[in-house]
LOFI-303981 format. One record per atom (N, C-alpha, C): residue in one letter; z, y, x. Coordinates in steps of 0.001 Angstrom, whole numbers, plus 500000, padded with zeros to 6 digits. Each point is the difference from the previous one (the first is absolute). Last residue first. Layout:
AZYX;...
//
This chain:
F664990073749800278;F500208498565499763;F501482499706499959;A496668504094501315;A500577499768498660;A500071498503499738;F498002502365503885;F501432499741500129;F500688499762498660;L495200500692500132;L500322499196501168;L501472499637500092;A497430502852496670;A500554498674499670;A500535499242501196;T498321504626500047;T500105499772498550;T500679498687499689;G501073503266504365;G498935499142499493;G500146499811498490;Y504222501794501480;Y498992499808501041;Y498949499006499527;S503951501108497472;S499053501106499953;S498894499878501048;S503809496977499525;S498963499767498990;S498972501115499933;K503783500397502904;K499176498853500413;K498834499806499039;V503229503190498860;V499161500482501101;V499069498886500476;C503158498839496749;C499022500934499442;C499039500495501083;E503735497246501226;E498911499254499331;E498903500931499479;N502750502044504044;N500426499225498832;N498776499326499367;A499828502142504350;A501313500487499573;A500541499234498798;F496709497588503565;F499874501049498997;F501401500394499528;T497661497438504509;T501198500150499178;T499802501213499095;H496539496331502760;H500325501367499603;H501248499988499119;Q496289496856503379;Q501343500096499428;Q500270501459499665;Y495759496238501766;Y500411501287499449;Y501413499893499448;D495794497438502671;D501449499867500085;D500582501360499614;V494958497058500399;V500754501060499321;V501484499683500130;R494870498529502483;R501421499750499730;R500657501219499375;K494688498745499475;K500916500701500903;K501447499787499559;G495997498341497610;G500038499417501323;G500944500661500987;Q499609501435495410;Q498647499975500534;Q499994499568501470;W504628500139498740;W499108500769499145;W498653500118500697;V504914496850500193;V498713500370500585;V499205500785498966;G505591499368500614;G498856499123499784;G498776500512500718;Q504873502119497718;Q499558499300501196;Q498845499085499651;V503585504166498128;V498699499377499745;V499563499379501317;T504780502204497425;T499278499506501170;T498691499381499530;V504167503621498180;V498815499204499704;V499403499561501331;V505011502069497900;V499128499685501131;V498851499127499509;V503770503761497917;V499215498806499717;V499027499812501160;P504874503115498732;P498816499623500781;P499406498651499632;D502675503893497654;D500231498562499873;D498819499339500714;Y501766505167498631;Y499645499242501195;Y500477498570499842;L498458504253496552;L500947498915500246;L499549499214501222;K497871503827497682;K500346500018501419;K501066498962500336;T496000499777496041;T501322500571500267;T500250499962501504;C494941500392498119;C501073499024500175;C501320500731500245;F494484500664498122;F501260500636500348;F501105498955500030;V494259500583500159;V501111499068499842;V501261500692500488;G495444501892500207;G500625500069498686;G501109499000499746;E496345498818503719;E500313501338499485;E500690499894498637;R500325496019503751;R499116500545498965;R500490501379499572;P500966498090505027;P500485499907498611;P498990500626499034;R498226497709504548;R500743501201499621;R500477499851498561;L497901496918504561;L500328500099498565;L500851501244499751;A498596498390504393;A499213501072499385;A500262500129498496;D501826496529502814;D500674501265500313;D499269501185499369;L498218495573499814;L501003500266498972;L500821501252500283;D495073498049501221;D501008500807500701;D501066500431498994;G495937497527498810;G501019499164500615;G501083500744500753;N496442502227497543;N499388499138501010;N501040499192500772;V500563502865496044;V500477500530501282;V499511499142501169;A498760498863495558;A499843501464499991;A500457500635501314;R500607495297499095;R498617500316500339;R499795501520500106;V504123498391498461;V499871499733501433;V498595500358500468;D500829500400495386;D500865500933500737;D499834499831501507;A497841496916497165;A499316501302499974;A500814501058500742;C501912495775499351;C498922499914500992;C499238501316500075;A503229499669496671;A500647500060501309;A498966499913501118;D498531499433495557;D500366501403500251;D500660500162501372;A498956495604498631;A498758500782500131;A500302501465500312;A503688496986499133;A499305499751501268;A498757500867500180;A504466499879497188;A498776500788499787;A499155499915501263;P504057497484499807;P499699500130498565;P498749500813499680;H500906496776504384;H500205501414499634;H499605500182498544;T499462495900502571;T501091500100499035;T500322501444499627;G494957498283501446;G501333499923500570;G501045500125498916;S494613501957500671;S500815498894499488;S501358500056500668;A494605502428499823;A501440500258499959;A500726498813499380;G495379499258502728;G500443500683498783;G501506500177500056;P497758498074503701;P498896500758499433;P500356500725498706;A503243500836502524;A498633499588500300;A499863498511499749;C504179502455499437;C498983500939499512;C498566499600500322;N505586498343499217;N498750499626500657;N498899500870499413;L505715499741500164;L498830500751499551;L498811499592500848;T505578498574498508;T498828499857500856;T498845500768499389;V505697500663499752;V498764499604499330;V498905499843501040;A505834500590499224;A498867499867500911;A498798499535499192;R505441502292499366;R498786499363499508;R498949499951501098;Q504691501299500738;Q499939499896498548;Q498807499188499541;P503468500789504697;P498690499705499415;P500085499856498482;T502985503031503288;T500206498824499178;T498679499697499312;A500534502651504860;A499768500059498553;A500329498672499331;T500000501228504840;T501279500046499289;T499853499968498483;A496217499828503057;A500982499119500628;A501304499944499212;A496436502966498800;A499676498612499639;A501027499031500568;S501772504882499023;S498870499465500762;S499763498558499571;Q503194502717497680;Q499464501029500900;Q498762499531500760;G501297497992495040;G500640500155501296;G499281501037500837;H498604496443495726;H500840501197500108;H500690500021501352;G495010497753498763;G501434499758499968;G500752501306500136;T494709497200499896;T500784501180499698;T501470499616499939;T494666498172501877;T501386499760499614;T500661501328499684;L494772497402500761;L500768501216499774;L501416499623499588;V495363497838502571;V501265499648499361;V500812501291499923;L494336498838500501;L501232500715500330;L501189499398499272;A494360499450501534;A501116499343499319;A501301500623500483;S494583499961500898;S500840501090499505;S501092499377499149;P495594498533503686;P501221499712499243;P500763501265499637;A494656499828500413;A501113500130500937;A501282499776499209;Y495418497700498406;Y500841501178499851;Y501062500015501087;L496881496431499299;L499126501170500107;L500795501296499960;S501695495080501981;S499903500786498787;S499054501165500237;A500577496631503248;A500938499421499040;A499893500725498661;P495850499439503578;P501130500868499657;P500875499334498942;A497128497218503706;A499870500548498648;A501208500874499688;N499182497301504052;N499684501422500048;N499861500629498621;P500945495227500768;P501016500783500698;P499733501500499998;A498691495553497172;A499444501348500098;A500988500920500704;A500917495284499636;A498563500009499733;A499377501374500180;L504763498619500251;L499269500113501246;L498499500135499784;A502964499408496370;A500434501227500663;A499212500209501292;S499387496043497539;S499368501130499319;S500404501316500632;G501971496042501701;G498556499994500216;G499318501178499343;A504632499229499291;A499748500516501346;A498508500066500274;I501270498062495949;I500420501411500014;I499690500617501350;P499247495345499361;P498989500837499346;P500355501483500004;G503237497018501946;G498712499978500692;G498944500861499331;C504519499025498253;C499806501210500802;C498654500060500702;V501237496189497212;V500252501226499238;V499621501235500793;A499591495662501972;A499154500040498804;A500159501306499239;T502748499178503764;T498605500160500418;T499079500125498793;A504537499071499225;A499850501362500510;A498565500266500426;T501057495610498680;T500066500917498855;T499787501439500451;L500311496669503329;L498741499872499255;L499965500939498803;T503985499822502486;T498924500543500825;T498668499942499267;L503782498007497964;L500099501466500001;L498875500638500804;T500294495292500045;T499640500477498661;T500036501518499932;A501492497922503957;A498546499860499862;A499525500514498653;A504631499882500754;A499384500994500882;A498476499953499882;W502497496717497721;W500146501315499367;W499339501084500838;R500103495672501816;R499127500005498822;R500061501367499300;A502939499190503590;A498632500178500485;A499016500065498838;T504463499063498962;T499894501353500559;T498576500279500470;N501122495594498420;N499881501006498934;N499826501415500539;P498243495884503037;P501271500427499426;P499776501099498963;M496473496097501205;M500218501398500304;M501325500415499349;
//
């Protein structure tokens, strides 16, 4: 048997041995739910500029809220609570009472994309400056 044919046979047998059990277990329960929780995973970005298309990216974090709060967001549990409070409708977020910001115009763009309780989220908002951005919610945009 030539070397090429021997290598092909070895690779085929290895792939079958490794991938066979994985594929078999995936096919064993086709109607079983993948999870008991609706997916809630978001990617948040922030940058300076007028819109997401022209903004200079500064930071991006991930936020997973089901079954528990996790991700790279520095305050994941509080951020999940912010999103939960508006039932995933980020346009419903309002600034906190008693926060005073300067009128300096240095636009900051925030985008949020992903899934909240199984529904697609695609949010973009331009705030006048960092202070105004931070006044929305308690922790969601504080990253």
